[in-house]
Backbone as ProteinMPNN parsed JSONL, in Angstrom:
{"seq_chain_A": "XXXXXXXXXXXXXXXXXXXXXXXXXXXXXXXXXXXXXXXXXXXXXXXXXXXXXXXXXXXXXXXXXXXXXXXXXXXXXXXXXXXXXXXXXXXXXXXXXXXXXXXXXXXXXXXXXXXXXXXXXXXX", "coords_chain_A": {"N_chain_A": [[14.81, -26.723, 46.163], [17.253, -25.361, 46.012], [17.849, -25.991, 43.428], [15.822, -24.642, 42.051], [16.5, -21.975, 42.558], [18.962, -21.8, 41.256], [18.141, -22.198, 38.654], [16.653, -19.895, 38.186], [18.655, -17.962, 38.383], [20.271, -18.669, 36.23], [18.768, -17.975, 34.025], [19.223, -15.351, 33.345], [18.946, -11.848, 32.603], [15.918, -10.275, 33.667], [12.885, -9.993, 31.699], [12.113, -6.963, 29.877], [9.798, -4.564, 31.204], [6.449, -4.283, 29.978], [5.221, -1.374, 28.507], [2.513, -0.978, 28.058], [1.237, -2.657, 29.755], [-0.37, -2.18, 32.037], [-2.469, -0.824, 30.979], [-4.881, -2.185, 29.987], [-6.056, -2.888, 32.466], [-6.571, -0.391, 33.639], [-8.413, 0.656, 31.803], [-10.478, -1.188, 32.185], [-11.224, -0.617, 34.833], [-12.166, 2.008, 34.495], [-14.352, 1.535, 32.816], [-15.944, -0.048, 34.493], [-16.471, 1.852, 36.477], [-18.048, 3.608, 35.019], [-20.379, 2.066, 34.576], [-21.17, 1.619, 37.208], [-21.419, 4.134, 38.431], [-22.17, 6.347, 36.632], [-24.34, 5.534, 34.877], [-26.537, 4.817, 36.71], [-26.979, 7.381, 37.81], [-27.835, 8.858, 35.594], [-30.209, 7.5, 35.022], [-31.679, 8.035, 37.357], [-31.923, 10.822, 37.171], [-33.495, 11.054, 34.874], [-35.86, 9.846, 35.779], [-36.563, 11.68, 37.774], [-37.052, 13.984, 36.226], [-39.26, 13.077, 34.765], [-41.08, 12.687, 36.838], [-41.439, 15.34, 37.731], [-42.516, 16.509, 35.466], [-45.029, 15.459, 35.386], [-46.487, 16.646, 37.393], [-49.444, 18.09, 38.602], [-52.04, 20.567, 39.195], [-53.702, 20.276, 42.333], [-52.417, 17.972, 43.129], [-50.871, 16.247, 45.791], [-47.833, 17.028, 47.334], [-44.457, 16.43, 48.451], [-41.678, 18.187, 49.529], [-38.056, 18.45, 49.239], [-37.217, 19.699, 51.506], [-39.007, 18.919, 53.369], [-41.515, 20.03, 53.359], [-44.965, 19.789, 53.175], [-47.578, 19.897, 50.931], [-50.329, 20.996, 48.833], [-50.523, 21.184, 45.37], [-51.217, 24.261, 44.085], [-50.973, 26.04, 41.964], [-49.206, 26.142, 38.862], [-47.03, 28.165, 37.604], [-46.454, 29.393, 34.273], [-44.299, 30.908, 33.474], [-40.766, 31.396, 34.155], [-38.672, 32.457, 36.823], [-36.473, 35.157, 36.272], [-34.069, 35.437, 37.65], [-33.732, 33.002, 38.965], [-33.912, 31.051, 36.988], [-35.379, 28.729, 36.836], [-38.2, 26.543, 37.084], [-41.168, 27.081, 39.044], [-43.458, 26.245, 41.701], [-46.604, 26.811, 43.144], [-47.647, 26.159, 46.301], [-50.365, 25.093, 48.322], [-50.782, 25.309, 51.697], [-52.617, 24.934, 53.808], [-56.021, 24.236, 53.935], [-57.962, 25.67, 55.369], [-56.725, 28.064, 56.285], [-55.769, 29.188, 54.01], [-53.067, 29.432, 53.234], [-50.289, 30.012, 51.219], [-47.35, 29.028, 49.446], [-44.32, 29.587, 47.636], [-42.33, 27.328, 45.89], [-39.391, 25.798, 44.505], [-39.629, 23.869, 41.586], [-37.875, 21.794, 41.251], [-37.351, 20.945, 43.808], [-39.225, 19.15, 44.605], [-39.833, 15.935, 45.773], [-41.545, 13.811, 46.123], [-44.67, 12.757, 44.878], [-48.125, 12.698, 45.264], [-50.6, 11.78, 43.361], [-53.693, 13.45, 42.571], [-55.864, 11.963, 41.681], [-55.386, 9.265, 42.315], [-54.34, 7.097, 45.032], [-51.723, 6.337, 45.18], [-48.201, 6.813, 45.581], [-45.691, 8.638, 43.83], [-42.306, 8.451, 43.632], [-38.895, 9.612, 43.772], [-35.967, 7.68, 43.266], [-34.005, 6.901, 46.106], [-30.718, 8.035, 46.986], [-28.042, 5.853, 47.555]], "CA_chain_A": [[14.868, -25.303, 46.419], [18.497, -24.876, 45.454], [17.74, -26.156, 41.986], [14.963, -23.57, 41.55], [17.267, -20.719, 42.599], [19.967, -21.845, 40.197], [17.443, -22.051, 37.377], [16.312, -18.481, 38.042], [19.877, -17.199, 38.137], [20.81, -19.039, 34.929], [17.977, -17.373, 32.95], [19.801, -14.069, 32.976], [18.181, -10.64, 32.925], [14.465, -10.393, 33.523], [12.409, -9.283, 30.509], [11.75, -5.549, 30.081], [8.353, -4.423, 31.442], [5.651, -3.792, 28.868], [4.638, -0.078, 28.892], [1.06, -1.051, 27.945], [0.804, -3.76, 30.601], [-1.424, -1.782, 32.972], [-3.525, -0.121, 30.248], [-6.176, -2.887, 30.029], [-6.626, -2.82, 33.816], [-7.093, 0.971, 33.827], [-9.63, 0.742, 30.989], [-11.495, -2.002, 32.846], [-11.691, 0.144, 36.004], [-12.964, 3.134, 34.001], [-15.607, 0.982, 32.321], [-16.736, -0.429, 35.671], [-16.931, 3.101, 37.092], [-19.147, 4.129, 34.203], [-21.589, 1.294, 34.828], [-21.552, 1.695, 38.618], [-21.723, 5.505, 38.857], [-22.78, 7.251, 35.659], [-25.64, 5.056, 34.399], [-27.605, 5.023, 37.691], [-27.266, 8.813, 37.961], [-28.643, 9.246, 34.432], [-31.532, 6.906, 35.203], [-32.354, 8.774, 38.42], [-32.251, 12.151, 36.65], [-34.613, 10.886, 33.948], [-37.05, 9.595, 36.593], [-36.909, 12.942, 38.439], [-37.659, 14.85, 35.214], [-40.579, 12.539, 34.465], [-41.908, 12.963, 38.006], [-41.764, 16.765, 37.767], [-43.349, 16.879, 34.322], [-46.373, 14.954, 35.617], [-47.135, 17.347, 38.504], [-50.623, 18.855, 38.187], [-52.739, 21.171, 40.329], [-54.422, 19.415, 43.281], [-51.573, 16.862, 43.565], [-50.199, 16.455, 47.063], [-46.399, 16.852, 47.12], [-43.524, 16.609, 49.56], [-40.44, 18.763, 49.019], [-36.842, 17.938, 49.87], [-37.111, 20.336, 52.812], [-40.007, 18.362, 54.266], [-42.768, 20.772, 53.271], [-46.059, 19.021, 52.581], [-48.605, 20.811, 50.457], [-51.107, 20.639, 47.653], [-50.179, 22.091, 44.273], [-52.294, 25.196, 43.8], [-50.771, 26.627, 40.635], [-47.889, 25.961, 38.251], [-46.863, 29.277, 36.664], [-45.772, 29.058, 33.022], [-43.035, 31.645, 33.349], [-39.738, 31.12, 35.141], [-38.047, 33.64, 37.385], [-35.256, 35.48, 35.521], [-32.897, 35.236, 38.495], [-33.597, 31.59, 39.337], [-33.819, 30.237, 35.772], [-35.971, 27.444, 37.165], [-39.642, 26.58, 37.273], [-41.628, 27.085, 40.428], [-44.792, 25.737, 41.965], [-47.23, 27.448, 44.307], [-48.292, 25.133, 47.112], [-51.336, 25.508, 49.342], [-50.412, 24.599, 52.91], [-53.756, 24.597, 54.652], [-57.274, 24.607, 53.284], [-58.703, 26.644, 56.172], [-56.037, 29.346, 56.406], [-55.411, 29.634, 52.66], [-51.649, 29.785, 53.223], [-49.636, 29.549, 49.992], [-45.903, 29.21, 49.455], [-43.655, 29.298, 46.361], [-41.16, 26.455, 45.991], [-38.832, 25.395, 43.223], [-40.157, 22.599, 41.095], [-36.841, 20.769, 41.417], [-37.274, 20.492, 45.199], [-40.269, 18.147, 44.843], [-39.264, 14.592, 45.767], [-42.606, 12.807, 46.13], [-45.95, 13.275, 44.39], [-49.308, 11.876, 45.457], [-51.586, 12.308, 42.406], [-55.017, 13.734, 43.133], [-56.851, 10.963, 41.283], [-55.116, 7.963, 42.923], [-53.708, 7.177, 46.335], [-50.351, 5.848, 45.14], [-47.172, 7.855, 45.567], [-44.596, 8.549, 42.899], [-41.127, 8.969, 44.309], [-37.606, 9.47, 43.099], [-35.181, 6.709, 44.025], [-33.089, 7.528, 47.04], [-29.317, 7.729, 46.774], [-27.536, 4.926, 48.574]], "C_chain_A": [[16.116, -24.706, 45.777], [18.467, -24.95, 43.938], [16.889, -25.05, 41.367], [15.705, -22.241, 41.534], [18.306, -20.679, 41.495], [19.324, -21.67, 38.826], [17.088, -20.593, 37.139], [17.55, -17.639, 37.744], [20.445, -17.476, 36.758], [20.043, -18.384, 33.782], [18.525, -16.022, 32.528], [18.91, -12.913, 33.403], [16.68, -10.889, 32.786], [13.998, -9.609, 32.297], [12.006, -7.844, 30.861], [10.239, -5.441, 30.291], [7.654, -3.81, 30.229], [5.015, -2.455, 29.267], [3.112, -0.074, 28.826], [0.48, -2.15, 28.834], [-0.349, -3.391, 31.523], [-2.588, -1.072, 32.267], [-4.852, -0.891, 30.245], [-6.839, -2.824, 31.404], [-7.225, -1.438, 34.077], [-8.383, 1.147, 33.034], [-10.775, -0.05, 31.615], [-12.071, -1.274, 34.065], [-12.55, 1.323, 35.566], [-14.326, 2.652, 33.498], [-16.518, 0.561, 33.478], [-17.278, 0.806, 36.38], [-18.088, 3.705, 36.321], [-20.44, 3.398, 34.517], [-22.066, 1.416, 36.273], [-22.021, 3.093, 39.0], [-22.573, 6.3, 37.864], [-24.172, 6.79, 35.234], [-26.749, 5.19, 35.449], [-27.963, 6.497, 37.903], [-28.122, 9.312, 36.797], [-30.075, 8.743, 34.572], [-32.331, 7.673, 36.264], [-32.77, 10.169, 37.94], [-33.443, 12.079, 35.702], [-35.917, 10.643, 34.712], [-37.51, 10.864, 37.302], [-37.578, 13.889, 37.45], [-39.068, 14.383, 34.857], [-41.546, 12.823, 35.607], [-42.362, 14.42, 38.01], [-42.645, 17.184, 36.595], [-44.798, 16.432, 34.513], [-47.102, 15.648, 36.77], [-48.265, 18.215, 37.963], [-51.222, 19.55, 39.412], [-53.587, 20.126, 41.052], [-53.652, 18.146, 43.645], [-50.953, 17.223, 44.908], [-48.729, 16.143, 46.859], [-45.642, 17.019, 48.435], [-42.228, 17.123, 48.947], [-39.249, 18.172, 49.75], [-36.622, 18.56, 51.24], [-38.147, 19.839, 53.801], [-41.333, 19.099, 54.262], [-43.799, 19.905, 52.552], [-47.132, 20.005, 52.166], [-49.322, 20.254, 49.246], [-50.804, 21.667, 46.578], [-51.405, 22.948, 43.961], [-52.192, 25.703, 42.366], [-49.357, 26.326, 40.169], [-47.72, 27.079, 37.23], [-46.07, 28.843, 35.425], [-44.412, 29.729, 32.922], [-42.06, 31.214, 34.445], [-39.156, 32.44, 35.613], [-36.722, 33.906, 36.66], [-34.002, 35.208, 36.348], [-32.674, 33.752, 38.798], [-33.357, 30.689, 38.141], [-34.385, 28.833, 35.991], [-37.465, 27.608, 37.338], [-40.002, 26.557, 38.749], [-43.06, 26.595, 40.496], [-45.326, 26.483, 43.178], [-48.025, 26.367, 45.03], [-49.266, 25.778, 48.096], [-51.045, 24.65, 50.572], [-51.617, 24.099, 53.686], [-55.025, 25.072, 53.959], [-57.988, 25.716, 54.037], [-58.039, 28.014, 56.191], [-55.647, 29.937, 55.058], [-53.973, 30.144, 52.601], [-51.013, 29.175, 51.976], [-48.144, 29.863, 50.079], [-45.357, 28.85, 48.079], [-42.448, 28.415, 46.629], [-40.65, 26.146, 44.589], [-39.367, 24.035, 42.841], [-39.144, 21.471, 41.319], [-36.733, 20.26, 42.848], [-38.339, 19.449, 45.531], [-39.648, 16.756, 44.726], [-40.324, 13.497, 45.757], [-43.916, 13.46, 45.713], [-47.031, 12.238, 44.674], [-50.373, 12.427, 44.517], [-52.961, 12.449, 43.039], [-56.009, 12.631, 42.818], [-56.622, 9.588, 41.898], [-54.426, 8.15, 44.258], [-52.262, 6.718, 46.344], [-49.377, 7.01, 45.033], [-46.154, 7.572, 44.484], [-43.408, 9.184, 43.571], [-39.916, 8.872, 43.408], [-36.793, 8.479, 43.911], [-34.17, 7.426, 44.907], [-31.668, 7.121, 46.712], [-28.843, 6.833, 47.903], [-26.075, 5.162, 48.791]], "O_chain_A": [[16.052, -23.685, 45.092], [18.997, -24.077, 43.251], [17.199, -24.569, 40.277], [15.553, -21.46, 40.594], [18.509, -19.64, 40.867], [19.912, -21.054, 37.938], [17.205, -20.102, 36.016], [17.492, -16.708, 36.941], [21.054, -16.586, 36.164], [20.583, -18.243, 32.684], [18.279, -15.604, 31.396], [18.216, -12.98, 34.417], [16.237, -11.62, 31.9], [14.658, -8.649, 31.899], [11.613, -7.553, 31.99], [9.475, -6.146, 29.631], [8.197, -2.938, 29.552], [4.324, -2.403, 30.284], [2.476, 0.756, 29.477], [-0.679, -2.526, 28.66], [-1.226, -4.22, 31.767], [-3.59, -0.755, 32.908], [-5.887, -0.272, 30.491], [-8.062, -2.716, 31.493], [-8.293, -1.339, 34.683], [-9.346, 1.726, 33.539], [-11.925, 0.387, 31.571], [-13.279, -1.316, 34.296], [-13.564, 1.612, 36.202], [-15.341, 3.306, 33.738], [-17.727, 0.793, 33.436], [-18.422, 0.807, 36.836], [-19.012, 4.255, 36.919], [-21.481, 4.026, 34.705], [-23.267, 1.324, 36.528], [-22.934, 3.23, 39.815], [-23.598, 6.865, 38.245], [-25.103, 7.596, 35.233], [-27.836, 5.649, 35.098], [-29.125, 6.822, 38.148], [-29.038, 10.108, 37.002], [-31.03, 9.463, 34.28], [-33.521, 7.929, 36.084], [-33.858, 10.638, 38.273], [-34.309, 12.954, 35.728], [-36.963, 11.174, 34.336], [-38.712, 11.105, 37.421], [-38.568, 14.535, 37.792], [-39.967, 15.203, 34.669], [-42.705, 13.163, 35.37], [-43.532, 14.707, 38.263], [-43.437, 18.118, 36.72], [-45.699, 16.971, 33.871], [-48.229, 15.271, 37.092], [-48.087, 18.969, 37.007], [-50.938, 19.159, 40.544], [-54.118, 19.205, 40.431], [-54.168, 17.316, 44.394], [-50.559, 18.367, 45.132], [-48.393, 15.112, 46.276], [-46.113, 17.649, 49.381], [-41.735, 16.567, 47.966], [-39.406, 17.48, 50.756], [-35.901, 17.991, 52.06], [-38.17, 20.282, 54.95], [-42.195, 18.812, 55.093], [-43.544, 19.365, 51.476], [-47.548, 20.851, 52.957], [-48.976, 19.2, 48.712], [-50.823, 22.871, 46.833], [-52.474, 22.439, 43.623], [-53.189, 25.785, 41.649], [-48.426, 26.262, 40.972], [-48.21, 26.964, 36.106], [-45.144, 28.037, 35.514], [-43.48, 29.169, 32.346], [-42.46, 30.737, 35.507], [-39.154, 33.426, 34.876], [-35.934, 32.982, 36.457], [-32.981, 34.791, 35.802], [-31.529, 33.305, 38.878], [-32.673, 29.672, 38.258], [-33.912, 27.867, 35.391], [-37.942, 28.685, 37.697], [-39.238, 26.077, 39.587], [-43.772, 26.538, 39.494], [-44.588, 26.755, 44.125], [-48.933, 25.751, 44.473], [-49.016, 26.861, 48.626], [-51.06, 23.421, 50.5], [-51.628, 22.965, 54.165], [-55.081, 26.194, 53.456], [-58.561, 26.611, 53.417], [-58.731, 29.03, 56.119], [-55.231, 31.094, 54.993], [-53.701, 31.173, 51.983], [-51.169, 27.984, 51.705], [-47.737, 30.841, 50.708], [-45.853, 27.931, 47.427], [-41.634, 28.719, 47.501], [-41.395, 26.226, 43.613], [-39.534, 23.157, 43.688], [-39.528, 20.325, 41.55], [-36.086, 19.24, 43.085], [-38.346, 18.917, 46.641], [-39.019, 16.429, 43.719], [-40.019, 12.356, 45.411], [-44.233, 14.571, 46.137], [-46.874, 11.056, 44.366], [-50.995, 13.441, 44.831], [-53.343, 11.678, 43.919], [-56.916, 12.381, 43.612], [-57.567, 8.806, 42.001], [-53.975, 9.25, 44.577], [-51.628, 6.707, 47.399], [-49.694, 8.056, 44.465], [-45.793, 6.42, 44.241], [-43.482, 10.323, 44.032], [-39.913, 8.146, 42.414], [-36.92, 8.443, 45.135], [-33.564, 8.42, 44.508], [-31.423, 6.017, 46.225], [-29.201, 7.032, 49.064], [-25.455, 4.484, 49.611]]}, "name": "protein", "num_of_chains": 1, "seq": "XXXXXXXXXXXXXXXXXXXXXXXXXXXXXXXXXXXXXXXXXXXXXXXXXXXXXXXXXXXXXXXXXXXXXXXXXXXXXXXXXXXXXXXXXXXXXXXXXXXXXXXXXXXXXXXXXXXXXXXXXXXX"}
């Protein structure tokens, strides 16, 4: 123990710290953040856009607010104030109740021709 302390004291001044010593670690953390955060968000956005582009009349949909309806009409024009596409949903066949919702609020689609659901991946 005493020999180790004397050896450390005999070496003299400690070497000067390298100013670029922490740069590789910072770059590694930024790269990991990109793969953990950014790439999954891009993938989810692409899946959401694909889901919304495949919506057709007579598809059953569920919105983010929990509204369940059947797509009645998809207007071609967008509202000037909203700058977003909208969908007209039919709530009930007997009462002929219709409601306008934003296309971006659709989170699940049940195509009219099949019984399988298309969903967007949930955030964890």
